[in-house]
Structure formats: C-alpha cells, structure tokens
N, C-alpha and C positions, 0 to 999 in steps of 0.2 A: 219921125222917129219910129223905128221898127222895134218890135219886141217879139220874142218867141219863147213859149213855154210849152212843155209837154203836158198834156192833160188827158189821162186815160187813153194813152196810145194815140191821142190826137194832138193837134197843135193849135195854138192861139197866136194869131199874128195881127198886127195893126197895120193897115194900109195907109201910109202917108200921115199927114197931120203932125202936130207937135204936142208936147206934154201940157200945154196951156189950153188946148182946144178940147172940149168935151168929146167923149167917144161918140161916134155916129152909130148907124144901125149895125146890129150883129148879124152876120151871115155865116151859116154853117155850110161848108162844102164837103160833100161825101164822095170821095174818089180815091181809088186805091193807088194810082200812080202819081208820084211826086211831080213829074213833068206836067201832067194834066192839071194837078192842083195849082201849080205855078201859072199855067195858062189861064185858069179860071181867076186866080188872084189878079193877074194882069188885065183881065177884062173889066175889072172894077176900078181901075185907076186911069186917069187922074180925077175924074169927075166925082167919084165916091170916096173922097180923100179920107174921111174919118171913119170909114167902115172898120169894124173889128171882124176879122176873118177867123172863124173857128174851123178847124180841119179834122176830119175823121177819115181813116183809111178804109173803114167798112161800116156797114149799117148797124151792127151791134154796138160798136164804139159810139156811133152817132146817137143811138138811143140813150146810152149811158150819159153822154154829154147833155142831151136835152132834158134829162131828169134833173140835172144840176143847174142848168143855165138856159133861160129862155132866149130865143132868137127872133129876129124880125123876118128872116127869109132862109129857106133851105134850098141848096142846089144839090140834087141827088143824081149820081150817075148809076143807072141800073146795071151797068157793066161791072161795077165793083163786086168783089167776091161775096156773094150771098148764097147760102144754101136754100133760102126761101125768099126769092125776090118779091113775090106778092105779099108775103108776111111782113117783110121789112118795110115795104112801101106803106102798107096799112098801118103799122105801128108808128112810123114816122108821121103819117098824116094825123093819127089820133093825138100825138103829142103837140102838133102844130096846126090844129084845125082852123084857127083863126088867122093864120099867117100864110103868105104865099109859098108855094113849093114849085120849083122848076125841076122837071125830070128830064135828064138827058138819056136818050135810049136809041137803039137801032130799031129798025122796023119790026123785028121779031118781038122785042120786048115791049113795043108799043101796044101789043095786045093786052098787056097787064093793065094798061091805063083806061081801058074801056069803061070800067066802073067809076072813073073819076071825071069823065067828060062833063058831067053836070056841075062839078065843083068849080066855081069861078076863080078860086085861088090856086088851082093846079094847072100848071102850064107845061106843055110837052115841047121839047126841042129835039128834033131828030138829028142823030149824029151822022156824019160829021157836021159840026156847027161852026159858025164864025164868031170871032171875038166881038164884032160889032152887033151881031144878033143877040148874044148873051148880054152884052153891055146895055143895049137899049132896053131889053126886057127887065133887067135888074133895076135900072133907073125908073122905068115906068111903074114897076110893082112897089118900089119904095117911095114913090111920089117925088122923085128928084128931077 
C-alpha cells in the first residue's frame, strides 16, 4: 500500500508492505530531482519492503523534517541546491550522529567529506552510482 503526504515541502512515502505490517525503518532521501528520488526509492525495493521513505528536496527542508521526526538512515545528495554544502552536511550529521548517513557526491564534493572519514557511520558513494551499490549498502547499514 502506498501513501503520500506533503510534509514541509518534503514527502513521506511507504515502500511496499500493507496496512497490517508494522512500519519498517525510516529513511530520509535528500535530493532535488524527483526522477533521482524515484531512482533512490526503487533501490530500496523489494527487499526493504516496509521502509518508510521520507523525502526532502533540499537540505534545509531535511533539517526541519529531522527536528520533527527521527530517522534510521539518511541518503544525502550533495548536488542538491545548498548555499552552504559543508554547513548542511554538518547540521544533518549533528541531527543524526548515531545513525548511518550515505552521501552521494561527485569527486569535487568528495573534498567536503574529508573530515568525516573517521566516522564509521558516514558512507560516501561517488556519482554516478548503481542501484545495486546503493541497495546493498542500505541493506548492510540497516542490518537487513
């Protein structure tokens, strides 16, 4: 059963499952392009059937969402429109310090991640990435 609601310019979607099954892990996807968000949602099915996918089009929206609702995993595209990419990354990490963070970035933006290399919960995937690469990492980080 799918549901969709707008939440602070973001969206909440349930990936698979039915109304009798308890919700699975909450995953926040931060990506400006709808087609890329759809791609990322697709990487989480069918094995992560009960995941609740929260979506934000930008980092500031993601921060507002994180203030209201905790998540189990964040997937952050550093190509999303941020005036301060390093600041958004830092703020999101502060809000989710005990949760995994997957950062999608090109080589140029990879320089922003240097300070996070010692953090075992921050994972970098260089763009372009494959669905299987993201899928495997999400499953691993959520213990599925």
